[in-house]
C-alpha positions in Angstrom: 27.7 -102.1 48.4 31.2 -103.0 47.7 32.4 -106.6 47.3 34.6 -107.7 50.1 37.1 -109.4 47.8 37.8 -106.6 45.1 36.2 -103.5 46.6 34.0 -102.9 43.5 30.6 -101.0 43.5 27.7 -103.3 43.4 25.5 -103.3 40.3 22.4 -102.2 42.3 24.2 -99.0 43.5 25.1 -98.0 40.0 21.6 -98.6 38.9 20.2 -95.8 41.2 23.1 -93.4 41.3 22.5 -91.8 37.8 18.8 -90.8 38.4 19.8 -89.1 41.6 22.4 -87.0 39.9 20.0 -85.9 37.2 17.5 -84.9 39.8 20.0 -82.7 41.5 21.1 -81.0 38.2 17.5 -80.3 37.4 16.8 -78.8 40.7 19.9 -76.6 40.5 18.8 -75.5 37.0 15.3 -74.6 38.2 16.8 -72.7 41.1 18.9 -70.6 38.7 16.2 -70.1 36.1 13.6 -68.7 38.6 15.8 -65.7 39.8 17.0 -65.1 36.2 13.5 -65.0 34.9 12.5 -62.7 37.7 15.3 -60.3 36.8 14.5 -60.4 33.1 10.8 -59.9 33.9 11.5 -57.0 36.1 13.9 -55.4 33.5 11.3 -55.9 30.8 8.6 -54.2 32.9 11.0 -51.3 33.7 11.7 -50.8 30.0 8.1 -51.0 29.1 7.1 -48.7 31.9 9.8 -46.2 30.7 8.6 -46.3 27.2 5.0 -45.8 28.3 6.0 -42.9 30.4 7.8 -41.3 27.5 4.8 -41.8 25.2 2.6 -40.3 27.9 4.8 -37.2 28.3 4.9 -36.7 24.5 1.2 -37.0 24.2 0.6 -34.7 27.2 3.0 -32.1 25.8 1.3 -32.2 22.4 -2.2 -31.9 23.9 -0.9 -29.0 26.1 0.6 -27.1 23.2 -2.5 -27.6 21.1 -4.8 -26.5 23.9 -2.6 -23.4 24.6 -2.5 -22.4 20.9 -6.3 -22.8 20.6 -6.9 -20.7 23.7 -4.4 -18.0 22.5 -6.0 -17.7 19.1 -9.5 -17.5 20.7 -8.4 -14.9 23.2 -6.7 -12.8 20.5 -9.7 -12.9 18.2 -12.0 -11.8 20.9 -9.8 -9.0 21.8 -9.4 -8.0 18.2 -13.2 -8.0 17.7 -13.8 -6.0 20.9 -11.1 -3.5 20.8 -10.0 -3.5 17.1 -6.4 -3.8 18.0 -4.7 -3.2 14.7 -1.6 -1.5 13.5 -3.3 1.0 11.2 -2.5 4.5 10.1 -5.5 6.8 9.3 -5.4 8.4 5.9 -5.0 12.2 6.1 -6.7 14.6 3.6 -7.8 17.5 5.7 -5.0 19.9 4.8 -5.5 19.2 1.0 -9.2 20.0 1.3 -8.4 23.6 2.4 -6.9 24.5 -0.9 -9.3 26.6 -2.9 -7.2 27.3 -5.9 -4.7 24.6 -6.6 -2.6 25.6 -9.6 -2.2 22.6 -12.0 -1.1 24.1 -15.3 0.2 27.4 -16.7 -0.3 28.2 -20.4 0.1 31.3 -22.7 -1.3 32.6 -25.9 -0.5 35.3 -28.4 -3.2 37.2 -30.4 -2.7 39.8 -33.1 -5.1 42.8 -33.4 -4.8 44.5 -36.8 -6.4 47.8 -37.8 -6.6 49.1 -41.3 -6.8 52.7 -42.3 -10.5 53.3 -42.9 -13.3 55.5 -41.6 -14.4 52.8 -39.2 -10.9 52.7 -37.6 -10.5 56.5 -37.7 -7.7 56.3 -40.3 -5.5 54.5 -37.8 -3.3 51.7 -38.9 -1.9 49.4 -36.1 -0.6 45.9 -35.7 -0.6 45.0 -32.0 0.8 41.8 -30.6 -1.0 40.9 -27.3 0.4 38.2 -25.0 -1.7 36.6 -22.3 -1.1 34.0 -19.6 -3.5 31.5 -18.2 -3.4 29.5 -15.0 -5.6 26.4 -14.6 -6.8 25.9 -11.0 -8.8 23.3 -9.2 -11.0 24.2 -6.2 -10.4 21.4 -3.6 -12.8 23.1 -1.1 -15.6 22.1 -3.5 -14.2 18.6 -3.9 -15.4 15.4 -2.3 -12.9 13.0 -0.6 -14.0 9.5 -0.1 -11.6 7.7 2.3 -11.6 3.9 2.8 -9.1 3.1 5.6 -9.9 -0.6 5.4 -8.9 -0.9 1.8 -6.2 1.9 1.8 -8.1 3.7 -0.9 -9.0 7.4 -1.6 -11.4 8.7 -4.3 -11.2 12.4 -4.9 -14.1 14.0 -6.9 -13.1 17.5 -8.0 -14.6 20.2 -10.3 -13.0 20.5 -13.7 -10.0 22.8 -13.9 -10.9 26.4 -14.7 -8.5 28.9 -16.3 -7.7 32.4 -15.1 -6.3 34.8 -17.7 -4.3 37.9 -17.6 -2.6 40.2 -20.1 1.2 40.1 -20.0 1.7 43.9 -20.4 5.5 43.6 -20.4 5.4 41.6 -23.6 2.9 43.6 -25.6 4.4 44.6 -28.9 3.2 47.4 -31.2 4.4 46.1 -34.5 3.0 49.0 -36.5 1.1 52.2 -35.9 0.1 55.1 -38.1 -2.4 57.8 -37.2 -3.0 60.0 -40.2 -5.2 62.3 -38.1 -2.1 63.5 -36.4 -1.1 65.3 -39.5 -4.2 67.4 -39.4 -5.0 67.9 -35.7 -2.2 66.3 -33.8 -4.7 64.3 -31.5 -2.3 62.0 -29.7 -4.9 60.7 -27.2 -6.9 59.2 -30.0 -4.0 56.9 -30.8 -3.7 55.7 -27.2 -7.4 55.1 -26.9 -7.3 52.9 -30.0 -4.3 51.0 -28.5 -6.2 50.3 -25.3 -9.2 49.1 -27.3 -6.9 46.7 -29.2 -5.4 45.4 -26.0 -8.9 44.6 -24.6 -9.8 42.9 -27.9 -6.7 40.8 -27.7 -7.5 39.8 -24.2 -10.9 38.6 -25.1 -9.4 36.5 -27.9 -6.9 35.0 -25.5 -9.7 34.1 -23.0 -11.7 32.4 -25.7 -8.7 30.4 -26.9 -7.6 29.2 -23.5 -11.1 28.2 -22.5 -12.0 26.4 -25.8 -8.6 24.8 -26.5 -9.2 21.0 -25.8 -5.5 20.3 -25.6 -5.1 22.8 -22.8 -8.1 21.4 -20.9 -7.0 17.8 -21.3 -3.5 18.7 -20.1 -4.9 20.6 -17.1 -7.0 17.5 -16.1 -4.0 15.2 -16.4 -1.8 17.5 -14.5 -4.5 18.0 -11.7 -4.9 14.2 -11.4 -1.1 13.7 -11.0 -0.7 16.6 -8.5 -3.7 15.5 -6.3 -2.6 11.9 -6.3 0.9 12.9 -5.3 -0.3 15.2 -2.6 -2.4 12.5 -1.0 0.4 10.0 -1.2 2.9 12.4 0.2 0.7 13.1 3.2 0.2 9.4 3.8 3.6 8.0 3.1 3.2 5.6 6.1 0.2 3.9 4.5 1.4 0.9 2.5 -0.2 0.2 -0.8 -2.4 3.4 -0.8 -4.3 3.8 -4.0 -5.7 7.2 -5.0 -8.1 7.9 -7.8 -9.3 11.3 -9.1 -12.6 12.0 -11.0 -13.8 15.3 -12.5 -17.3 16.6 -12.5 
């Protein structure tokens, strides 16, 4: 209470005024802190909830994708096993197998048939040059074709090439001919008969040479192998990585 003389605050009032002010400030602070804490708590929960939601969605999407991929692969494999759904092209050899005489090599040979003037030859002298041609062929009808579509592989087993010979009459050359019997009896037919005999003898020599010549036979096999391989590859140009092998028996 104030002093009546100087209007001053009494010492007792000052003593209790300070604690009251402190109490009011504390109460106001608490009143402000509680709503602020509530706001912060709510915000923190919202942030945490959003983060959890995003994590859940990410995990869900990942699990969904993995499950779908696993299901897709399983379904595809089952369909593949059941229906053999493949992008394959079957290897074709049927048209090749119909070829009975596949020409693989052409060769030629020249033989000389010489007659001396003696009783055995009928006093005929002749030098005859006989030319003959040979064609090596392979019988594909007698061949075996082993086709492996899974490995893109074809094995062709064929008979060895054989040679067919013929006389080249256009290129026969009579280098020398003397028939001393003509002087006595003028038998012209005797000379022509001897010439035909010589041609036949020359033809036999040509056949022996073409059949026994190892270089010819080796070349015929190499040529046959190349031709057959190329025929199979050409017919199956859509087959990637096709391998063709040829064996002779």
